[in-house]
N, C-alpha and C positions, 0 to 999 in steps of 0.2 A: 126436595123440600115439599112437605105436604101442606094443603091449604084448607082451613076449616070452612064449612059452608056458611058459618056465621059471619065470615069476613066479607066485606063489600067486594063487589065484582071488580072494581077498579084496583083495589089493593091486591086482589087475587091475580089480576092480569100482570101487575108490576112484579109480583112475587114469582110468577111463572117465567117472565122474561129474565129476572135476575137469576133464577135457578138454572135456566137454559145457558146463560152466559157463564155461570160458575161451572156447570157440568162440562161445557166446552173447554174452558180453561184447564180444568182438572184432567180432561181427556188428553189435551195437548201436552200437559206436563207429564202425564203417565206414559204417553207415547214416546216422548223424548227420553224419559228415564229408561223405558224398556229398550229403546234403541242403544242408549249408552251401555246398558247392561249386556245387551247382545254383543256389543263390540268388546267390552271388558267385563266379564262376569264377576271380577273382583273390584269393580269400580268403587263400591261403598267402602271397601277397606283401603284401597289406594288413596282415596280422597278424604279420608277421615281427618277430623281436627285432632291435633295432638295437644293434649292438655298438660302442659309442663307445670310442675308444682314442687314444693319442698320434698326432700327425700326421707328425712327422719320419720320413722313411724312411732317413736316414743323415746323415753329417756334412756332406755337400754339398747337402742339401735345404734351401735357404734359406727357401722358402715354408713348409715344414713346421715348421722351427725357429721362424719368426716366429709361426706359429699357436700353437705350444706355449707360447712365451713370453707370449703374450697370454691364455693360459688357455683356448684353444679345444681342441676335440677333433674327431676325424674318424671316418668310418664308410664302409662299402660297403653299398649297398642292392641287393638282388637283384631283377631285373625280367625279364620274358619278352623274349626276342629278338623274337618274333612274338606280338603280342597276340591274334591269331586262333588261336593254338595255345599257350595258357598252360601246358599240361602238357609242352611241349617244351623246347628249349634255352633256357638263361638266360644273362644277362650281368650285370655289376655297374656301378653308377653311384656315383661317389665324392662324398662330402659332407664339408663342414666345418661346425662349429657353434660360435658364440660365444653362450653361454647368457645368457638374461635374468637380470639381478641385481635389478631392481626388480620383485620378484614380486608386490607389492601392486598394481601397475599393468600387469601383463603383458598384452600384446595377443595374442601367439601367435608363430608362425613367420613370418619374412620371408625369402622365397626370393629369391636374387640371381642375375642372369645378366648377363654382360659383353658379350654380343653375338657378333659374328663374321660368319657362323656359325662355330662351333667354337672359341669363346673360352673357355679355362679360367677358372673362377670360384671356385676354392677360397679364394683370398686375399681375396675381396671383403668378408667380414666385418671384416677389418682396415681396409680403406680406407673403407668406408662408415660404420663406427662413428665415425670421426673427424668426418665432416661432420654426422652425426646427433646428436652430443653426448650429452646425458643421455637423449634419446629412445631411443637404441640400447639402453639397459639394459632397456627394456620388451619387447624382442623376443629370441627366439632367432634370431640372424642365421645363415642357412643358405647357404653357398656350394655350388654344384653344378658339377662337370664333367659336361656332358651326355654321353649315351651315345656311346662311341667317342672321347671327347676326354680329354686329360690323363691323370688317374689311373684313369679308368673303363676298362672293357674296350677295348683299343686297336684302331685301324684305321690301316694304312699301306699304300698301294698300291705302295711301292717305287719311286717316281719319282726321277729324277736332278735334279729342280728343285723349287722351291717356288712358282713363278709359273705357275699353271694357269688361273685364271679371269680375272685382270686382266692381259691382254697386248694389245699393239697389233698391228693387222693389217699395219703396215708401209707403205712408200711406194708400192708398186706391186703388180700382180697376182702377180708371181713371189714376192714376199715373203709375200703372203697365202696362197699355196699352201703355203708352208712352215708357216704357222700351221695350216692344215687338217691337214697331216700330223702336227703335234705334238698337236693335239686328239684325233685319231683314235688315236694311239699311247697317250696318257695314259688315255683311256677304255678301250682294250683291255687295257692292263696292269692297270688297277684291276679289271676284270672277271675277269681270269685269277687275280689274287692274292686278291681279296676278294669274289668274286661271290656266295658263300654268304650274306653278310650285307648286301650293298648294298641289297636291297629294304627293309630295316628301318632304314636310316639316314635318318630323316625327322624333320621338326619335329613331325608328329602323334604319332609314337612318343615323342619327348622330352616332349611335353605329357602323354602317358599316364604316362610315368615320374614326372613331377611329381605326378600324382595318387596314384601308389603311395607316393611320399615323404610326401605329406600324410597319408595313412592310417597309414603306418608310424610317423609322428611323433605320431599321436593327435590330429590337428587336424581340426576340422570344415571349416575354410576356410583358405586360404593368403593371406597378404599377399605382394606381389610388387613387385620393382624390377628392370626390365629395360631395357638400353640397346641402341639400334640394332636389329640383328636380334633381340635379346632382347625388343624390343617386339612384334615379329611372333610370337615364341613365346608371349608373354603373351596376344595376341589369339587364337591358336589354342586355348590352354587355356580361355579363356572360352567359346569356341564348343563345344568338346567336353565341358566340365564346367560348365555354367551354374550359378550360385549358389554356387560353391565358392571364390570370391575374397572377400577382405576389403578391405584397402587396396591399391590398385594404382597404381603410378607407371610410366609408359612414357616413357622419355627418348630424345630424338632419334627420335621415333616414325616407324615405317614402315607404310604402308598395304599390305595384301595386293595391291592393284592395281599396286604398284610393286615387287613382289618377283618377279624373273625370273632366268633363267639368264644373261642379259647384265646383270651385277650393277650396273653404273653407268649403264645406259640410263635416260634421263630426267634424270640429274644432270649432263649434259654442260655445260649453260649455267652452272649454279651453280659448277662447277669452273673453267671459263674465267674467270668473274667473280672467283673467288678467286685465280686466277693473276694477273690484272690488278691486284687489290688488293695482293698480295704484291709485285709488280713496283714499284708506287708506293712501298711501304715500303722496298724494297731500294734504289731510286734515291735516296731521302732519306739513305741511308747508304752512298753510293758510296765515300766515303773509307775505309770499313771493309772492304767486300766487293769493290769494283772491278768491279761488274757493269754499270755505266752510270749516268749522272747523271740520266737521264730515264726515265720508265716505258717509253717506246718503245724505248729503248736496252737496257734490261734484257730486254724481250721479244725483241729481236733476238738477244741473247746466248743465250736459251733456244732460239730457232729455229736458231741456229748449231750448238748442241750436238746437237739432234735431227737436223739435216741431216748432220752429221759421222758420227753413229752409223749413219745409213742407208747411207752409203758404205762404212764399215768400223767394226766394233765398237770402242768406246773401251777402251783399256787402263788398268787401275787396279791398280797394283802388279804383282806377278809372277803373281797367281792369276786375276784377274777380267777378263772381256771382256764389255762391256755393249753389247748390240745394240739395234736399233731396235724390237724387240718388247718388251723388258723395260724399257728406259730410261724411257718415259713413266710407268710405274707408280712410279718413284722420285719424279718430280715430283708425281704425284697423292698419293702417300703423305705429302708434306710440306704439303699444302694443307688438311688436316683441321682446322686451327686458325689463328686470326690473333692469338693472343697473341704478344708480342714474342719470347719464348723459342723458340717453335716456328718462327716466321718466321726467326729467326736460324739455327736448325738447317738449314733449307732453303737459306738464303743461303750458308752455309759449304759445303754439299754442291754447290751450283751452281758455286761458285768452283772447286772441284776438278774438276768435270765440264768446265768451260770450258777448263781447262788440258789435260785429256785430249783434248778436241775439237781443240785446237791441236797435238796429237800430242807433248805435252811429258810427261816422266816424272812420274807422280803416284802417291803413296801414299795410299790411302783413309784417312779418319779412322776411329777406332774405331766410331763410329756407322754410317758408311757401309759399312764392312767387314761389320758385322753384318747390314745390309740385304742386301748382295750375297750373303753366304753363304746367307741364307735364300732369296733369289730364284733363285739360280743353281746351288745344289748340293742334294744329298739331305738336307741339314740341314732344309730346309723341306718335305720330302716328307710327313711325317705330318700337320702342321697343314693343308697345302694339300689333301691327300687327304680329310681330314675335312670341310673347308669345301665342297669340290667335291661330295663324296658327299651331303651334306645338301641342297645347292641342287638338284643334279640329281635326287636322290631325291624332292624336293618338286615340281619344276615343269619337268623336262626335256621338251622337245618337239622334234620333227624339223621344222626350218624349211626345210631345203634349203641346201646349201653356198653356192649363188650368192646367196641372199637376204642373207647377212651382208655380202658384198662390195658389193652394191648399196647397202645402208644405210651402209657405211663411206664409199663414194665420195660419196654425197649429203651426208653430215654433215661430211666433211672440209673442204668449202668454207667452212662457217660456223664450224666447231669444230676447228681444225687439230690441237690436242693431244688432246682427249678424244673426238672423233668416231671415229677409228680404234681407240680403246681400248674405248669403251663399246659399240660395235656389232660387235666382232670375234667370230668363232666361238669356242666353248668346248667342252670335252669333253662337255658335256650333249647336243650334237648327235648324239653317237654312243653315248649312254647308253641302257640299257633304259628303257622307259616306266615312270613311277611306279606303284607298287603301288596307290596311292589317288589319287583326283582331288585337285587343289589345294584347300585350305580356302577356302570362301566364307563370309564373315561375314554372318549375317542376324539378329544379336542386338543388344543394347544392354548396355553395362557401365559402371558408375560408376568412372571412372578419372581420374587427373590426367595429362594429356598434355603433354610438354615439346617445344618445337621452336624453333630459331633460324631467322630468316627467310632467312639465307644459308647454311644447312647444306649442305655440298657432298657429303654422302653420302646421307642420307635427307632428301629435299627437303621444304620447308615445305608445298608443295601436298598432299603425302601426309598430313601431319598434319591439315590442314584437312579433307581428305576423310574421314579416320577420325572426326574430331570431329563432322562432319555426320552420320555413320552412327550414332554413339553419342550421342544427345541427353543422356544422363545424365552424360557426361564434361565435364571442363573443360580448356580449352587455355591453357597458360602459354606466351606468345610472347616470345622474346628478340629485340627489334627491332634490326636493323642488324648482327647478329652473324653471322659466318661460322664457326660452331662446331659440331662434332659431339661430343656428350657434354657435358651441362650440370651436373647435380646433383653437387656435390663435385668437379667437374673443370674448371669454367670460372672458379671463384673469384668468382662473382657473388653478392653478399650477398642481393640480392632473390630470386634463384632459390632459393638454399639455404634461406632463411628460410621461404618459402612451402611448399616441399616438406616440410621438417621439421615445420612446423605441421600439415600434413595427416596425416603419419605419427603425430603425437602425438595428434590429436583424432579422426581418422577422418572429419572433416567436410570435404567438398570446398568450395572457395570458391563463393559465391553466383553469381559471374559469372566469365567468362574474365579472365585476368590478362595484363599486359604488363610486362616488365622491359626496361631499356635495355641496350645492349651494354656490355661491360666497359670502364670508364674506362681510357684509355691506348691503346686500339686506334684504328683510323683511321676510325671512323664508318661511314657507308653503304658505303664502298668496303672497309671492314675488318670487324671482328667480334671473335671470342673464342677459347677453349681447344682441347684436342686429344683425339682418339680415332682411332687409325689403323684 
């Protein structure tokens, strides 16, 4: 505090004494703060006030309105962009919360993740509270949009398409070279538009965000329910923060050894088997869909569609042209479930595609139009940018452009639909190397692992590998099911009851468990529900 010479000496003296006292107090506070920061460099994030508020952002925000109607609230948690520089730039992570009402039996916070990567999860407290029943009232159900996803600080590379990671190499080397050019352009544009944040778009940083959320919520440990990629996120969290999980359910579990920049690599055979199973189902309903009365005839229809697209893109309405690079992903997207409803969706789509392959005028259904808009236009740019950035930020490696083509050609002979898709080049080939090495698990965690033997996305072998690595875990197998996403999604009473019992008691089963495939599906050639 400065003192004017015009002020009387007495006042000046008092002012100096006051300033000295104030300076001493500030110095004491600063020292205490510095000491606390030295002990915990993330103290200001761990101790932040969580400002819960209404969720709806406007009249057209259906998710927010549904959360508000259910009595949920929302908040934004501040986290470091770079955990190596906690005093630097910050971003926000969006949360939703459906509070525990059974306070006498409250367990704590149950964090929910929908997979993806880059799956928004704010609405999950609504969907999971239904399958959990009364047990849901014992938890604060927490939905989280991971960093750069949904309502969290956004990321969008400004692409003109939404099909970046799951594309087919095409029928010949010329078509593959087109894919190389697309992958290079997508990676380059993302680096130009989002290069300042790309090094921090990783699963390890999302796991660190989870621990900030745990601390900010005042919890000693988190319970966790994660699907598909969300299982990998949960695995990374246990590795980085051992001892900070309570009840953990990993659904359609993925092993770190099966997590790579070629997203479906390793799942080709499971998808081809799912295609054959669907073809048998469609053949039994030839009168409805007209795709062939025998499985071989249905598969021939699929082949005809693929061959036609390789010659010339299929026309669907006035807007969409579906080429050999994107078309296979439409088929794969319909094979994530063998419930009748999902199989019927794919059959209706294939019926339209067959007409387009015959060069007949076709108007896409509302569902197909939505898929095509996402895959072929900038509508899908943000979600695809986020998914690509996460996977490339985690595990990108330079394999050499020729290596993908050799793998495509080798796999095409045995796996004509999925080989060129699962082994194709991706933007990760042209991405900067990850800021951190991929996570290696060398721990053990008590968790309930769920997997269907015919899961076409995260294959059953990966679930068994993780179970072997985690002796304290228990594996619940759904035998004969070709289903991705089980708890509350497959409609299987056996699965739902076992998982809910674990969430209620916190006690894992004494032994591994087996449930049968959903009644009404086609048995060993068939299976169960849906998660795209």
